[in-house]
DOPAVEX-983010 format. One line per 4 residues: number of its first residue (from 1); their letters; for each residue x, y, z of C-alpha. Coordinates in steps of 0.02 Angstrom, whole numbers. Each point is the difference from the previous one (the first is absolute). Example, Ala and Ser with C-alpha at 12.3 -4.5 7.8 and 13.67 -1.06 7.14 Angstrom:
2
1) as) 615 -225 390  69 172 -33 $
// end
This chain:
268
1) xxxx) 0 0 0  68 169 -48  46 103 154  -87 165 22 $
5) xxxx) 84 130 109  -83 149 85  65 128 124  -86 34 166 $
9) xxxx) 32 80 167  -114 -36 147  3 -40 186  -150 -112 25 $
13) xxxx) -87 -114 -127  -156 100 -48  -107 23 -155  111 86 -128 $
17) xxxx) -24 113 -148  187 -2 -42  88 -142 -89  113 -114 100 $
21) xxxx) 169 -81 -25  -26 -187 -17  77 -152 -80  -106 -144 -58 $
25) xxxx) -183 -32 26  -1 -160 101  57 -16 179  92 164 10 $
29) xxxx) -152 110 -20  -178 -10 63  -143 117 -40  -107 17 154 $
33) xxxx) -108 128 88  59 33 179  -103 79 139  -67 171 -60 $
37) xxxx) 82 152 79  -119 138 60  53 166 -74  -33 170 79 $
41) xxxx) -59 79 -164  -184 50 -11  -46 -127 -132  101 -162 9 $
45) xxxx) -10 -120 -146  -77 -166 58  98 -159 -35  -41 -185 7 $
49) xxxx) 105 -157 13  -34 -37 -182  13 165 -93  98 161 -3 $
53) xxxx) -103 155 -43  93 140 -85  -86 169 -23  -18 60 -180 $
57) xxxx) 62 177 -29  -139 107 -76  -20 180 -52  -90 101 136 $
61) xxxx) -179 46 -41  -132 107 80  -96 -152 60  30 -94 161 $
65) xxxx) -6 -173 -79  123 -126 77  152 -45 -105  -13 -167 -91 $
69) xxxx) 129 -133 48  97 -132 -95  17 -165 90  150 -116 -20 $
73) xxxx) -15 -178 61  135 -82 106  35 -170 -75  81 -155 76 $
77) xxxx) -80 7 172  -38 -185 12  -3 -84 170  156 -108 -20 $
81) xxxx) 180 46 -37  9 -124 -145  -153 77 -83  67 176 19 $
85) xxxx) 170 -48 -72  -83 -89 -146  -112 149 -33  144 125 -2 $
89) xxxx) 104 -110 -114  -146 -2 -120  -15 190 -14  46 87 -162 $
93) xxxx) 130 139 6  -138 131 -12  -92 -81 145  160 -4 102 $
97) xxxx) 25 186 -29  -178 39 50  6 -107 156  168 67 56 $
101) xxxx) -72 174 -23  -135 -43 128  103 -87 134  151 -112 22 $
105) xxxx) 21 -112 152  121 -149 2  -69 -164 67  131 -8 137 $
109) xxxx) -47 172 64  -187 -31 8  35 -133 133  83 131 112 $
113) xxxx) -66 150 96  52 172 62  180 55 -19  53 -173 -62 $
117) xxxx) -122 14 -143  61 174 -47  182 -55 6  -41 -152 -106 $
121) xxxx) -81 103 -139  140 128 1  130 -138 -18  -88 -72 -151 $
125) xxxx) 6 174 -74  186 17 37  53 -161 -86  -93 28 -163 $
129) xxxx) 151 72 -95  93 -162 36  -109 -95 -125  98 90 -135 $
133) xxxx) 154 -98 56  35 -172 -76  -46 -156 96  137 -45 122 $
137) xxxx) 116 84 127  -16 176 -74  -188 -1 29  20 -53 181 $
141) xxxx) 141 126 23  -116 137 -61  -134 -51 125  128 -10 140 $
145) xxxx) 57 178 -36  -172 79 -9  -54 -91 159  144 82 93 $
149) xxxx) 132 -136 9  153 100 -52  125 -142 -4  -22 -188 14 $
153) xxxx) -94 -67 150  156 -66 87  83 171 -8  -157 86 64 $
157) xxxx) -9 -122 145  182 31 48  -35 187 -1  -144 -29 121 $
161) xxxx) 108 -103 117  128 140 9  -129 120 68  -24 40 183 $
165) xxxx) -103 -121 100  -152 114 10  0 22 -191  47 -176 -51 $
169) xxxx) -170 -83 24  -91 136 -97  125 -12 -143  -18 -188 -9 $
173) xxxx) -190 8 3  -1 129 -139  118 -106 -106  -105 -155 31 $
177) xxxx) -156 89 -61  88 53 -161  68 -174 -29  -174 -74 20 $
181) xxxx) -63 123 -132  141 -52 -118  -40 -183 27  -181 30 -48 $
185) xxxx) 57 96 -154  86 -159 -58  -165 -93 19  -84 142 -95 $
189) xxxx) 132 -21 -135  -49 -182 -26  -182 53 -23  49 130 -130 $
193) xxxx) 108 -125 -94  -147 -120 -4  -119 135 -62  115 40 -146 $
197) xxxx) -31 -176 -65  -179 42 -47  67 80 -158  86 -164 -43 $
201) xxxx) -159 -101 3  24 -87 168  -166 -54 77  -77 139 103 $
205) xxxx) -58 -120 136  179 -57 30  60 180 18  -146 47 114 $
209) xxxx) 45 -144 115  183 53 10  -38 184 29  -132 -41 132 $
213) xxxx) 120 -115 90  135 135 8  -128 124 66  -48 -123 136 $
217) xxxx) 184 -26 42  26 187 23  -149 11 117  57 -155 96 $
221) xxxx) 174 75 15  -75 156 79  -96 -105 125  143 -116 47 $
225) xxxx) 83 46 164  154 -110 1  154 -21 -107  -37 -183 -31 $
229) xxxx) -178 36 -58  57 137 -121  140 -111 -64  -122 -142 -36 $
233) xxxx) -113 118 -97  146 48 -113  50 -181 -25  -179 -43 -50 $
237) xxxx) -4 148 -121  165 -56 -75  -68 -175 -27  -160 67 -78 $
241) xxxx) 95 108 -124  118 -139 -52  -146 -120 -29  -88 135 -102 $
245) xxxx) 155 40 -103  32 -185 -33  -164 -11 -96  40 147 -116 $
249) xxxx) 129 -23 -136  138 129 1  -48 81 166  144 25 120 $
253) xxxx) -21 -89 166  108 131 85  -104 73 141  129 106 93 $
257) xxxx) -79 -56 163  165 -72 61  56 180 25  -163 34 92 $
261) xxxx) 32 -147 115  176 63 36  -64 176 38  -135 -72 113 $
265) xxxx) 130 -96 98  107 157 20  -137 98 88  -85 -138 99 $
// end
């Protein structure tokens, strides 16, 4: 599927009238209507969980008739993750543009709340330029840089350990959070690589299953509370990718999750 990129700047995931920066249409992005925000303006525009209502600009007249509105429907709001992924992968480029112009909300982020949700969406926005990099180390290096890991993880960890005792724990916790984000980017990368196979005639159902599984792995990784649990999630994801790649002629089985496992061990 051809990647469509849009630029956006926001703090919380709300109904948007500006286009957004996004790669892919499967697991990375979800179009959904969050809880309406009550505005302080005299005449707020009502919203629903299924549509986004955008006022039509009209020439003022001497009458007091209300302005007509144009309604845009939010697609791909099925009840299951697999259905939503399948729906988004089936959108045309024009439909993708229209939907991204209404709202963009990654599947991983919709499972979170509060500040964690906001941070999640912002990080997806930050890593979008990295899809321009070729598959492999340079793509991960790009994500590492934009997520705030200036050097390699081992060097960053040594820098934390050199800090004073009262600053050391905070430094390590901050680094751990960034490493977790980088690890999930690598899972995101596998989803994007699978989505690109749609253009090569690979069965959509097979791609939907892979993308959905990687989305579930990201959410499970967020919920896991121990090093061993997170490690097992990555090992399972690695196995899933290799089995998927084995069935597709010419597809590299390289998953780059060995680096993710090493980084995870460094910050455990």
